C-alpha positions as CSV (number, residue, x, y, z in Angstrom):
1,M,17.6,1.9,2.7
2,T,15.5,2.1,5.9
3,T,14.0,5.6,6.1
4,L,12.9,7.3,3.0
5,I,14.7,10.5,2.2
6,P,12.1,12.4,0.2
7,R,13.2,14.5,-2.8
8,E,12.6,18.2,-2.9
9,P,9.2,19.4,-4.3
10,Y,9.0,19.5,-8.1
11,S,10.2,22.7,-9.7
12,Q,7.9,24.6,-12.0
13,E,9.9,23.2,-15.0
14,E,9.5,19.6,-13.6
15,L,5.8,20.3,-12.9
16,D,5.2,21.4,-16.5
17,R,6.9,18.3,-17.8
18,L,5.2,15.8,-15.5
19,Y,1.7,17.3,-15.8
20,P,1.4,18.5,-19.4
21,R,-1.3,20.8,-20.4
22,D,-2.7,18.3,-22.9
23,L,-3.7,16.1,-20.0
24,K,-6.2,16.7,-17.2
25,L,-5.8,14.9,-13.9
26,Q,-9.0,13.1,-12.9
27,L,-8.3,10.6,-10.2
28,V,-5.4,9.8,-7.8
29,Q,-5.0,6.6,-5.8
30,V,-2.2,6.6,-3.2
31,F,-0.9,3.5,-1.5
32,L,1.4,4.3,1.4
33,R,3.6,2.1,3.5
34,H,3.3,2.8,7.2
35,G,6.0,4.8,8.9
36,E,8.9,3.7,11.1
37,R,8.0,1.0,13.6
38,T,9.5,-1.3,16.1
39,P,10.6,-4.9,15.1
40,V,7.8,-7.4,14.9
41,S,9.6,-9.5,17.6
42,S,12.5,-9.2,20.0
43,R,15.8,-10.3,18.5
44,F,19.5,-10.1,19.3
45,Q,19.3,-9.3,23.0
46,N,22.6,-11.2,23.1
47,A,24.0,-8.4,21.0
48,G,22.9,-5.8,23.5
49,L,19.6,-4.8,21.8
50,A,16.9,-3.9,24.4
51,P,13.7,-5.9,24.0
52,Y,11.5,-2.8,24.7
53,W,11.8,0.5,22.9
54,P,10.9,3.9,24.4
55,Y,9.7,5.6,21.2
56,C,5.9,5.6,21.5
57,N,5.3,8.6,23.7
58,V,2.5,9.9,21.3
59,A,0.7,6.6,21.4
60,R,0.8,6.5,25.2
61,Q,-0.8,9.9,25.4
62,M,-3.4,9.5,22.6
63,I,-5.0,6.3,23.8
64,Q,-8.8,6.7,24.3
65,M,-11.9,4.7,24.0
66,A,-15.7,5.2,24.0
67,S,-17.5,5.2,27.3
68,S,-21.2,5.6,28.0
69,D,-23.8,6.1,30.6
70,K,-25.7,3.1,31.9
71,D,-28.5,3.6,29.4
72,M,-26.0,3.7,26.5
73,T,-27.6,6.9,25.1
74,S,-24.5,9.2,25.4
75,W,-20.9,8.6,24.8
76,N,-17.7,10.3,25.9
77,G,-14.0,9.8,25.3
78,F,-12.3,7.7,28.1
79,Q,-8.6,8.6,28.1
80,W,-6.1,6.3,29.7
81,R,-2.4,5.8,30.0
82,R,-0.6,2.7,28.9
83,K,2.1,0.8,30.6
84,L,3.5,-2.6,29.5
85,E,4.0,-5.5,31.7
86,T,6.3,-8.5,31.1
87,L,7.4,-11.7,32.9
88,G,10.4,-11.6,35.3
89,S,13.0,-14.3,35.9
90,K,10.5,-16.2,38.1
91,D,7.5,-15.6,35.8
92,E,6.4,-12.8,38.1
93,S,4.8,-9.7,36.6
94,V,7.2,-6.8,36.2
95,V,6.9,-3.5,34.4
96,A,8.5,-3.4,31.0
97,V,11.4,-0.9,31.0
98,G,12.8,0.7,27.8
99,A,16.4,1.0,26.7
100,T,16.6,4.4,28.4
101,G,14.9,3.4,31.6
102,D,11.5,4.8,30.5
103,I,8.4,2.9,31.5
104,E,5.6,5.0,30.0
105,S,6.5,5.4,26.3
106,I,7.2,1.8,25.7
107,C,6.3,0.4,22.2
108,Q,4.7,-2.9,21.5
109,H,6.2,-5.1,18.8
110,G,5.5,-3.8,15.3
111,E,4.0,-0.6,16.6
112,L,4.2,2.7,14.8
113,T,6.7,4.9,16.6
114,D,6.8,8.7,17.2
115,K,9.2,9.0,14.2
116,G,6.8,6.9,12.1
117,R,4.0,9.4,12.9
118,E,6.3,12.3,11.9
119,T,7.3,10.8,8.5
120,T,3.7,9.9,7.5
121,F,2.5,13.3,8.6
122,A,5.2,14.8,6.4
123,L,4.1,12.6,3.5
124,G,0.6,14.1,3.9
125,Q,2.2,17.6,3.7
126,R,4.0,16.7,0.5
127,L,0.8,15.4,-1.0
128,R,-0.9,18.6,-0.1
129,H,1.9,20.7,-1.6
130,L,1.6,18.8,-4.9
131,Y,-2.1,18.2,-5.3
132,V,-3.4,21.3,-3.5
133,D,-0.8,24.0,-3.7
134,Q,0.9,23.3,-7.0
135,L,-1.7,21.6,-9.1
136,G,-4.9,22.9,-7.6
137,F,-6.4,19.4,-8.0
138,M,-7.8,19.2,-4.5
139,P,-9.4,22.2,-2.6
140,K,-7.4,24.1,0.0
141,I,-10.2,24.0,2.5
142,K,-12.4,21.0,3.0
143,S,-15.8,20.8,4.6
144,D,-16.1,17.0,4.2
145,T,-14.3,14.0,2.6
146,E,-17.1,13.0,0.2
147,D,-14.7,13.2,-2.7
148,M,-12.0,11.1,-0.9
149,Y,-11.7,7.4,-0.3
150,L,-9.7,6.4,2.8
151,R,-8.9,2.8,3.6
152,A,-6.4,0.9,5.7
153,T,-5.6,-2.7,6.5
154,P,-6.5,-4.2,9.9
155,I,-3.0,-3.7,11.1
156,P,-2.9,-0.7,13.5
157,R,0.3,0.9,12.2
158,A,-1.3,1.1,8.7
159,L,-4.4,2.8,10.0
160,E,-2.4,5.2,12.2
161,S,-0.1,6.1,9.3
162,L,-3.1,6.8,7.1
163,Q,-4.6,9.1,9.8
164,Q,-1.3,10.9,10.0
165,A,-1.0,11.3,6.3
166,F,-4.6,12.7,6.1
167,W,-3.9,15.1,8.9
168,G,-0.8,16.3,7.1
169,M,-2.7,16.8,3.9
170,Y,-5.7,18.5,5.6
171,P,-4.7,19.8,9.0
172,A,-7.2,21.5,11.3
173,S,-6.5,24.9,9.7
174,A,-7.6,23.4,6.3
175,R,-10.9,22.0,7.6
176,T,-14.1,23.9,8.3
177,Q,-15.6,24.0,11.8
178,N,-18.4,21.7,10.8
179,F,-16.1,19.2,9.2
180,P,-17.6,15.7,10.0
181,P,-15.5,12.8,11.0
182,P,-14.0,11.2,7.8
183,V,-15.0,7.7,6.8
184,I,-12.1,5.2,6.9
185,V,-13.0,2.0,5.1
186,A,-11.9,-1.4,6.6
187,R,-12.4,-5.0,5.8
188,S,-12.4,-8.2,7.7
189,V,-8.9,-9.7,7.6
190,S,-10.3,-12.8,5.9
191,E,-11.3,-10.6,2.9
192,E,-8.4,-8.2,2.9
193,T,-6.7,-7.7,-0.4
194,L,-4.9,-4.5,0.5
195,F,-1.9,-6.6,1.2
196,P,-0.9,-10.1,-0.1
197,N,-3.0,-12.1,2.3
198,E,-1.1,-15.4,3.1
199,G,-3.1,-16.0,6.2
200,N,-6.5,-16.2,4.4
201,C,-5.5,-17.4,0.8
202,R,-4.4,-21.0,1.1
203,R,-2.9,-21.4,-2.3
204,F,-1.0,-18.1,-2.1
205,R,0.4,-19.2,1.3
206,Q,1.5,-22.4,-0.3
207,L,3.2,-20.6,-3.2
208,A,4.9,-18.1,-0.8
209,R,6.4,-21.0,1.1
210,L,7.5,-22.7,-2.1
211,F,9.2,-19.6,-3.3
212,A,10.8,-19.2,0.1
213,D,12.1,-22.8,0.0
214,R,13.5,-22.1,-3.5
215,A,15.2,-19.0,-2.2
216,A,16.8,-21.1,0.6
217,L,18.2,-23.6,-1.9
218,R,19.4,-20.8,-4.1
219,W,21.1,-18.6,-1.5
220,N,21.9,-20.5,1.7
221,E,25.2,-21.8,0.3
222,S,26.0,-18.8,-1.8
223,D,29.0,-16.4,-1.6
224,E,26.6,-13.7,-0.5
225,M,25.4,-15.8,2.5
226,D,29.0,-16.7,3.3
227,Y,29.8,-13.0,3.6
228,I,26.7,-12.4,5.8
229,N,27.7,-15.3,8.1
230,K,31.3,-14.0,8.5
231,R,29.9,-10.7,9.6
232,I,27.1,-11.5,12.0
233,S,26.8,-15.3,12.7
234,K,28.5,-14.8,16.1
235,W,25.3,-13.3,17.3
236,M,23.0,-16.1,16.1
237,P,21.5,-18.4,18.8
238,E,23.2,-21.7,19.6
239,S,20.2,-23.6,18.3
240,S,20.6,-22.0,14.8
241,P,24.2,-20.9,14.5
242,K,24.2,-20.0,10.8
243,V,22.3,-17.2,9.1
244,A,20.0,-18.6,6.4
245,V,16.9,-17.7,4.5
246,N,15.0,-20.2,6.6
247,G,17.1,-19.9,9.7
248,H,15.9,-18.9,13.2
249,P,15.6,-16.0,13.1
250,Q,14.9,-15.9,9.3
251,L,17.0,-13.7,7.1
252,C,14.1,-11.4,6.5
253,G,13.6,-11.1,10.2
254,I,17.2,-10.1,10.6
255,M,16.6,-7.5,8.0
256,D,13.5,-6.3,9.8
257,T,15.5,-5.7,13.0
258,I,18.4,-4.0,11.2
259,N,16.0,-1.6,9.4
260,A,14.0,-0.8,12.5
261,T,17.1,-0.1,14.6
262,D,18.7,2.0,11.9
263,A,15.6,4.2,11.8
264,H,15.7,5.0,15.5
265,G,17.9,6.4,18.3
266,P,21.3,5.3,19.6
267,A,19.8,3.5,22.6
268,T,18.5,0.7,20.3
269,K,21.4,-0.1,18.0
270,L,23.0,-3.3,16.9
271,P,26.8,-3.8,16.7
272,S,28.3,-2.0,13.8
273,E,28.8,-5.2,11.7
274,F,25.0,-5.3,11.1
275,Y,25.1,-2.0,9.2
276,D,27.9,-3.0,6.8
277,P,26.6,-1.6,3.4
278,K,27.7,-4.8,1.6
279,L,26.0,-7.0,4.1
280,R,22.8,-5.0,3.9
281,Q,22.9,-5.1,0.1
282,Y,23.1,-8.8,0.1
283,I,20.4,-9.3,2.7
284,D,18.1,-7.0,0.8
285,K,18.8,-8.8,-2.5
286,I,18.1,-12.2,-1.1
287,S,15.0,-11.1,0.8
288,V,13.6,-9.4,-2.3
289,D,14.1,-12.7,-4.3
290,E,12.4,-14.7,-1.5
291,W,9.3,-12.4,-1.3
292,Y,8.8,-10.8,-4.7
293,S,10.3,-13.0,-7.5
294,G,7.0,-14.8,-7.6
295,Y,5.3,-11.7,-9.0
296,T,7.5,-11.7,-12.1
297,E,7.6,-15.5,-12.6
298,S,4.2,-16.8,-11.7
299,H,0.8,-15.7,-13.1
300,E,-0.9,-17.4,-10.1
301,Y,1.3,-15.6,-7.6
302,R,0.5,-12.2,-9.1
303,K,-3.2,-13.1,-9.3
304,L,-3.6,-14.2,-5.7
305,G,-1.1,-11.8,-4.2
306,I,-2.1,-8.5,-5.7
307,G,-4.5,-9.1,-8.6
308,A,-7.7,-8.4,-6.6
309,L,-6.4,-5.0,-5.4
310,L,-5.1,-3.9,-8.9
311,G,-8.5,-5.1,-10.3
312,D,-10.2,-2.7,-7.9
313,V,-7.7,0.1,-9.0
314,V,-8.6,-0.5,-12.6
315,D,-12.3,-0.7,-12.0
316,R,-12.2,2.7,-10.3
317,M,-10.4,4.3,-13.2
318,V,-12.7,2.8,-15.8
319,S,-15.7,4.1,-13.9
320,S,-14.1,7.5,-13.7
321,A,-13.3,7.5,-17.4
322,A,-16.4,5.9,-18.8
323,D,-19.2,6.7,-16.4
324,G,-18.4,10.2,-15.3
325,G,-16.9,9.4,-11.9
326,W,-16.1,6.7,-9.4
327,R,-18.3,6.6,-6.4
328,S,-18.1,4.3,-3.3
329,E,-21.1,3.5,-1.2
330,T,-18.8,2.5,1.7
331,S,-16.9,5.7,1.8
332,A,-19.9,8.0,1.6
333,S,-20.9,9.5,4.9
334,G,-24.4,10.4,3.9
335,S,-27.4,8.2,3.7
336,S,-27.8,8.6,-0.1
337,P,-24.5,7.4,-1.7
338,T,-25.9,7.9,-5.3
339,N,-26.0,11.6,-4.8
340,G,-22.4,11.8,-3.4
341,K,-19.5,13.5,-5.1
342,A,-17.3,11.6,-7.5
343,I,-14.2,10.5,-5.7
344,K,-11.0,12.3,-6.8
345,F,-8.5,11.2,-4.2
346,A,-8.0,7.8,-2.6
347,M,-5.5,7.1,0.1
348,S,-4.8,3.6,1.5
349,G,-2.6,2.7,4.5
350,C,-0.8,-0.5,3.7
351,H,2.6,-2.2,3.7
352,D,5.9,-2.8,2.0
353,T,4.6,-6.0,0.6
354,T,1.7,-4.1,-1.1
355,L,3.9,-1.6,-2.8
356,A,6.5,-4.1,-4.0
357,A,3.7,-6.3,-5.3
358,I,2.1,-3.5,-7.3
359,L,5.4,-2.5,-8.8
360,S,6.6,-6.0,-9.5
361,S,3.4,-7.1,-11.1
362,T,3.5,-4.2,-13.6
363,G,7.2,-4.5,-14.3
364,A,8.1,-1.3,-12.5
365,F,9.9,-2.6,-9.4
366,D,13.5,-1.4,-8.9
367,G,14.4,-4.5,-6.9
368,I,15.0,-2.6,-3.6
369,W,12.9,-3.3,-0.5
370,P,10.5,-0.3,-0.1
371,P,11.7,2.0,2.8
372,F,9.3,3.1,5.6
373,T,6.7,5.7,4.4
374,S,7.2,4.8,0.8
375,S,4.2,5.5,-1.5
376,V,2.8,4.6,-4.9
377,A,0.5,7.1,-6.5
378,I,-1.5,5.8,-9.5
379,E,-2.8,8.8,-11.4
380,L,-5.5,8.9,-14.1
381,F,-5.5,11.6,-16.7
382,S,-7.8,12.4,-19.7
383,R,-6.9,14.4,-22.7
384,A,-8.0,17.9,-21.9
385,E,-10.3,18.2,-24.8
386,Q,-11.7,14.7,-24.2
387,A,-12.6,15.1,-20.5
388,P,-16.3,14.3,-20.1
389,T,-16.5,16.3,-16.9
390,S,-14.2,18.5,-14.9
391,P,-13.0,16.7,-11.8
392,G,-14.1,19.7,-9.8
393,T,-17.6,19.6,-11.1
394,A,-18.4,15.9,-11.2
395,T,-20.3,16.1,-8.0
396,T,-23.4,14.1,-8.7
397,A,-24.2,10.9,-10.4
398,P,-24.7,11.4,-14.2
399,N,-28.1,11.3,-15.7
400,K,-27.2,9.5,-18.8
401,P,-26.9,5.7,-18.9
402,G,-23.4,4.6,-18.1
403,L,-21.2,2.8,-20.6
404,F,-21.7,-0.3,-18.5
405,S,-25.5,-0.2,-18.6
406,F,-25.3,-3.0,-21.2
407,L,-24.4,-5.3,-18.3
408,T,-27.5,-4.6,-16.2
409,G,-30.1,-3.5,-18.7
410,S,-30.7,-0.3,-16.8
411,K,-32.0,2.6,-18.8
412,N,-31.2,5.2,-16.2
413,N,-29.0,4.9,-13.2
414,T,-29.9,8.2,-11.5
415,N,-32.2,6.7,-8.9
416,T,-30.5,3.4,-8.3
417,A,-27.7,2.6,-5.9
418,P,-24.2,2.0,-7.3
419,Q,-23.6,-1.4,-8.7
420,P,-19.9,-2.1,-8.2
421,S,-20.4,-5.8,-8.6
422,E,-21.7,-5.3,-12.1
423,L,-18.9,-3.0,-13.1
424,A,-16.2,-5.0,-11.4
425,R,-14.0,-7.5,-13.2
426,T,-15.3,-6.8,-16.7
427,P,-12.3,-7.7,-18.9
428,L,-11.3,-5.5,-21.8
429,S,-12.3,-8.2,-24.3
430,S,-15.9,-8.1,-23.0
431,L,-16.4,-4.4,-23.4
432,P,-18.2,-3.2,-26.6
433,E,-16.0,-1.4,-29.1
434,S,-17.8,1.8,-28.5
435,T,-16.2,2.1,-25.0
436,K,-12.6,1.6,-26.2
437,P,-12.0,5.2,-27.5
438,S,-12.7,6.5,-24.0
439,L,-10.2,4.2,-22.5
440,R,-7.6,5.1,-25.2
441,N,-8.1,8.8,-24.4
442,H,-7.3,8.3,-20.7
443,Y,-3.8,7.7,-19.4
444,V,-2.4,6.0,-16.3
445,R,0.8,7.0,-14.6
446,I,2.5,5.4,-11.6
447,R,4.8,7.5,-9.4
448,Y,6.9,5.6,-6.8
449,N,8.3,7.9,-4.1
450,D,7.7,10.9,-6.4
451,A,9.5,9.3,-9.4
452,P,7.5,8.3,-12.5
453,V,8.1,4.6,-13.4
454,R,8.1,3.0,-16.8
455,I,5.7,0.1,-17.4
456,P,7.3,-2.1,-20.0
457,G,4.0,-3.4,-21.4
458,C,2.9,0.2,-22.1
459,A,6.3,1.6,-23.3
460,A,6.9,-1.2,-25.8
461,K,4.3,0.0,-28.3
462,P,3.7,3.7,-29.3
463,Q,-0.1,3.2,-29.3
464,N,0.0,2.1,-25.7
465,H,1.4,5.4,-24.3
466,F,1.2,9.1,-24.5
467,P,3.2,10.6,-27.4
468,G,6.6,11.6,-26.2
469,D,6.3,10.1,-22.7
470,E,6.4,6.4,-22.1
471,T,5.5,6.7,-18.4
472,F,1.9,7.6,-19.4
473,C,0.1,4.4,-20.3
474,T,-3.3,4.4,-22.0
475,L,-6.0,3.2,-19.7
476,E,-6.8,0.6,-22.3
477,A,-3.3,-0.9,-22.3
478,F,-3.0,-0.7,-18.5
479,K,-6.3,-2.5,-18.1
480,E,-5.3,-5.2,-20.6
481,I,-2.1,-5.8,-18.5
482,V,-4.0,-6.0,-15.2
483,D,-6.8,-8.1,-16.6
484,K,-4.4,-10.9,-17.3
485,F,-3.9,-11.5,-13.5
486,T,-7.2,-10.2,-12.0
487,P,-9.0,-13.0,-10.4
488,K,-12.7,-13.5,-11.1
489,S,-13.3,-14.8,-7.6
490,W,-10.3,-14.3,-5.3
491,K,-11.8,-16.4,-2.5
492,D,-12.6,-19.3,-4.8
493,E,-9.3,-19.2,-6.6
494,C,-7.4,-19.2,-3.3
495,L,-8.6,-22.8,-2.9
496,E,-7.7,-24.0,-6.4
497,N,-4.5,-25.8,-7.4
498,I,-3.7,-26.9,-3.9
499,G,-0.6,-29.1,-4.0
500,E,0.2,-28.2,-7.6
501,G,3.8,-27.2,-6.7
502,L,5.6,-24.0,-7.5
503,F,4.0,-23.5,-10.9
504,G,0.3,-24.4,-11.3
505,K,-1.5,-25.5,-14.5
506,N,-1.5,-21.9,-15.8
507,D,2.2,-21.5,-15.1
508,S,3.7,-24.4,-17.0
509,E,6.2,-22.0,-18.3
510,K,7.5,-19.0,-16.3
511,S,5.3,-16.1,-17.3
512,I,6.5,-12.5,-17.1
513,A,3.8,-10.1,-16.1
514,G,2.7,-8.8,-19.4
515,F,5.9,-6.9,-19.8
């Protein structure tokens, strides 16, 4: 499936079942795949596909940058229009022309299109309907984003999709006149863990290539690949006449072009054979095996690919459950982050590889490549009678010592800056027994595209989930699962086991992810 077809909003009956009165929502962390985009490179011009796509009219009109006076004391928005240029037949400079003859709404490779902006904006509207209108968890009108955490990868389509989703959730009519610019957190790409970072994690890059090589051996001579070749090999280049996992273009690249064309208008379509349902099923199946089987088979692949991000997710929930709220110094817009509001809603713009990695590593992946504008919502609940503070009232740092004060020796954390490095990566086994009841009285639920998913490691034992509903995992059990593949130092461990092969020293036997 290329474009997500969202389900209808929850009925009141569904809402009562999915959000029982015994549980109180405390924290929501949403990870959203960017919306529809153009292919990341030009392919299949020999099949009639235009190299330039005319679907970025909004981007062409929105472009602006900061400009200043000579003394650099004042700044204004400098708006400009974009046109793309390309090389002609004699290497001369010529204007890029889209499939419909347009020259001003041309997209760059991998760019979020007008449709992608529409679907991510609609996702924000759906989030508003659920968490604002139906549940009353977030306020209808906002004067700031101090109780929100917004983050995106360095890839522009992820940032722009996050912006669209935020605008959909809180349009201008739902923001006060003095609403300040929201903070959007970013990282250097060398330290980015919001997607599996092959480019900056050497051992993960090696593992990814080894799993890709294994997929090539497994599938290149298979019946499924024979069928794919019979349908579309006639459009492969002469230098690489057969479709293959490791062909040129790669099978996953072919899938990228098929999905991008399927999501957009008739001017940018491939021949009908590319949209054969059986062919697409086989391509999806093989590509999923290539990219994501490592998360269910290799402890090291999980740890380096998504462990750091899920470690952050768990740290935030533990802080919310045990210390009266999670606060982020980077997302606070004020100069005194310790007095900021506890964060209730986090939203991160990311990628298909992020979502599939989260789901695969917790045993909840359905084995189908995530469509554009898919989302994973990780919700934290407390038993209503056990909730230490109401989410709507936990606005300042607690005056009592936190449950993690044993790590720092601090007697009072009211006047000190947050210490995320002290809270982070503390395994369940290292926490004192006195903290365990709090974790057992909090529950984690993952919803993928609005459908609750079952986490096998939680569902297997009654004590690990909410009575009567296996999709609610105790925070203690969820943390125990994630602890198993959370790196202590992602940067350092990215340089370990170089050259060890497909399964490193901790993967002598294929290890399923705690489920």
